[in-house]
C-alpha positions in Angstrom: 68.9 -0.2 -7.5 67.3 -0.6 -4.1 64.0 0.9 -5.5 64.0 -1.6 -8.3 64.5 -4.5 -5.8 61.7 -3.1 -3.6 59.4 -2.6 -6.7 60.0 -6.2 -7.8 59.3 -7.4 -4.3 56.1 -5.5 -4.1 55.0 -6.8 -7.5 55.6 -10.4 -6.4 53.6 -9.7 -3.2 50.7 -8.4 -5.1 50.8 -11.3 -7.6 50.7 -13.7 -4.6 47.7 -11.8 -3.1 45.8 -11.8 -6.3 46.4 -15.5 -6.8 45.5 -16.3 -3.2 42.2 -14.3 -3.5 41.2 -16.5 -6.4 42.1 -19.7 -4.5 40.2 -18.6 -1.4 37.1 -17.7 -3.4 37.1 -20.9 -5.4 38.0 -23.3 -2.6 37.3 -21.5 0.6 39.8 -20.9 3.3 39.9 -24.5 4.4 40.3 -25.9 0.9 42.8 -23.3 -0.3 46.3 -24.8 -0.8 49.4 -22.8 -0.2 51.3 -25.1 -2.7 48.8 -24.3 -5.4 48.9 -20.5 -4.6 52.7 -20.7 -4.8 52.8 -22.6 -8.1 50.2 -20.3 -9.7 52.1 -17.2 -8.5 55.3 -18.5 -9.9 57.1 -18.7 -6.6 58.2 -21.4 -4.2 56.1 -22.3 -1.1 58.8 -20.9 1.2 58.6 -17.6 -0.6 55.0 -17.2 0.5 56.1 -17.5 4.1 58.7 -14.8 3.6 55.9 -12.4 2.8 53.1 -13.8 5.0 53.1 -15.4 8.5 50.4 -17.9 7.8 47.5 -18.8 5.5 45.2 -16.7 7.7 47.6 -13.8 7.4 47.6 -14.2 3.6 43.8 -14.1 3.6 43.7 -11.0 5.8 46.4 -9.3 3.7 44.4 -10.0 0.5 41.5 -8.1 2.1 43.7 -5.2 3.1 45.4 -5.1 -0.3 42.0 -4.8 -2.0 41.0 -2.0 0.4 44.3 -0.1 -0.5 43.4 -0.3 -4.2 39.9 1.1 -3.5 41.1 3.8 -1.1 43.7 5.0 -3.5 41.2 5.3 -6.3 38.6 6.8 -3.9 41.0 9.6 -3.0 41.5 10.4 -6.7 37.7 10.4 -7.3 36.8 12.5 -4.3 39.6 15.0 -4.4 38.8 18.4 -6.0 35.0 17.8 -6.2 33.1 20.6 -4.6 29.6 19.0 -4.9 29.5 16.1 -2.3 26.6 14.4 -4.2 28.7 14.3 -7.4 31.6 12.9 -5.4 29.4 10.3 -3.8 28.0 9.2 -7.1 31.4 8.9 -8.7 32.9 7.1 -5.7 30.1 4.5 -5.7 30.4 4.1 -9.4 34.1 3.6 -9.2 33.6 1.0 -6.4 31.3 -1.1 -8.7 33.5 -0.7 -11.7 36.6 -1.8 -9.8 34.6 -4.7 -8.3 33.6 -5.9 -11.7 37.1 -5.5 -13.1 38.7 -7.2 -10.1 36.2 -10.0 -9.5 38.6 -12.1 -7.4 38.9 -9.3 -4.8 35.2 -8.5 -4.8 34.3 -12.1 -4.4 36.8 -12.4 -1.5 34.8 -9.7 0.3 31.5 -11.2 -0.5 32.6 -14.6 0.6 33.9 -13.1 3.9 30.4 -11.7 4.7 28.1 -14.3 3.2 29.9 -17.4 2.0 32.5 -19.9 2.6 35.0 -17.5 4.3 32.6 -16.1 7.0 35.2 -16.9 9.7 36.9 -13.7 8.4 33.9 -11.5 8.6 35.4 -9.6 11.6 38.5 -8.9 9.7 36.5 -7.8 6.6 34.4 -5.4 8.7 37.6 -4.0 10.3 39.2 -3.3 7.0 35.9 -2.0 5.4 35.5 0.6 8.1 38.0 3.0 6.5 36.2 3.0 3.2 32.8 3.2 5.0 34.0 6.3 6.9 34.8 8.0 3.6 31.4 7.2 2.2 29.7 8.3 5.4 31.5 11.6 5.3 30.2 12.3 1.9 26.6 11.3 2.9 26.9 13.7 5.9 28.0 16.5 3.7 25.1 15.8 1.3 22.6 16.0 4.2 24.2 19.2 5.6 23.9 20.8 2.2 20.3 19.7 1.6 21.2 17.3 -1.2 19.9 14.2 0.6 17.0 14.0 3.1 17.7 13.6 6.8 18.7 10.0 7.3 21.1 8.1 9.6 24.4 8.6 7.7 25.9 5.3 8.8 22.7 3.3 7.8 22.6 5.1 4.4 26.3 4.2 4.0 25.7 0.5 4.6 22.7 0.6 2.3 24.7 2.2 -0.5 27.7 -0.2 0.0 25.3 -3.2 0.1 23.7 -2.0 -3.1 27.2 -2.0 -4.6 28.0 -5.5 -3.4 24.8 -6.9 -4.9 25.5 -5.1 -8.2 29.0 -6.6 -8.4 27.8 -10.1 -7.4 24.8 -10.0 -9.9 26.4 -8.2 -12.8 27.9 -11.1 -14.7 25.1 -13.7 -14.2 22.1 -11.3 -14.3 22.7 -7.7 -15.2 25.3 -7.7 -18.0 22.6 -8.4 -20.6 21.2 -5.0 -19.7 24.2 -3.1 -21.0 27.7 -2.0 -19.9 28.4 -1.7 -16.2 28.4 2.1 -16.1 25.0 2.5 -17.7 23.4 -0.4 -15.7 24.9 1.0 -12.5 23.7 4.6 -13.2 20.2 3.2 -13.4 20.5 1.3 -10.2 22.1 4.2 -8.4 19.3 6.6 -9.6 16.7 4.1 -8.4 18.2 3.9 -4.9 18.9 7.6 -4.5 15.6 8.8 -5.8 13.6 5.9 -4.3 10.8 3.8 -5.7 7.8 5.5 -4.2 6.1 8.3 -6.1 
């Protein structure tokens, strides 16, 4: 019984976070309205404050929730793969596919770095570091095993993650006509990993 109650509570929390992410992306932090978030989540305004201390806490928790989703999936993708380049390719592909499937979360991140919600860039960077550390570890393994040339692993990580953010942001308006996300992304990834210079 206690598990069912906790499960329902967690489901409600996730629903609020997903709705809040959409509201923050469409209206910006300043224009986002807690009453609208509550109504669209199917809860009372007071319920939101049972789960979150403030509107800023709600924004930060939405960033953290999206990172949990990505980290959980990332662990599944990386676990059991002996070849670090295969693991890196699959991890980056999963990142883009999740970003396209969960646009509200991806756009929340993008708006934190480049858009209306830049006031949360520091929080976004802090949360992103855990994911970046995982990618960097794979890049380092690839370099150690001679699968990638000698590069600064952190810089390579940010280039790869930046490529992913651009792919997610551009997929619907520009890239979807080129095919499904997996095929389009495979071509983008190959271009980056192999380079453009002959």
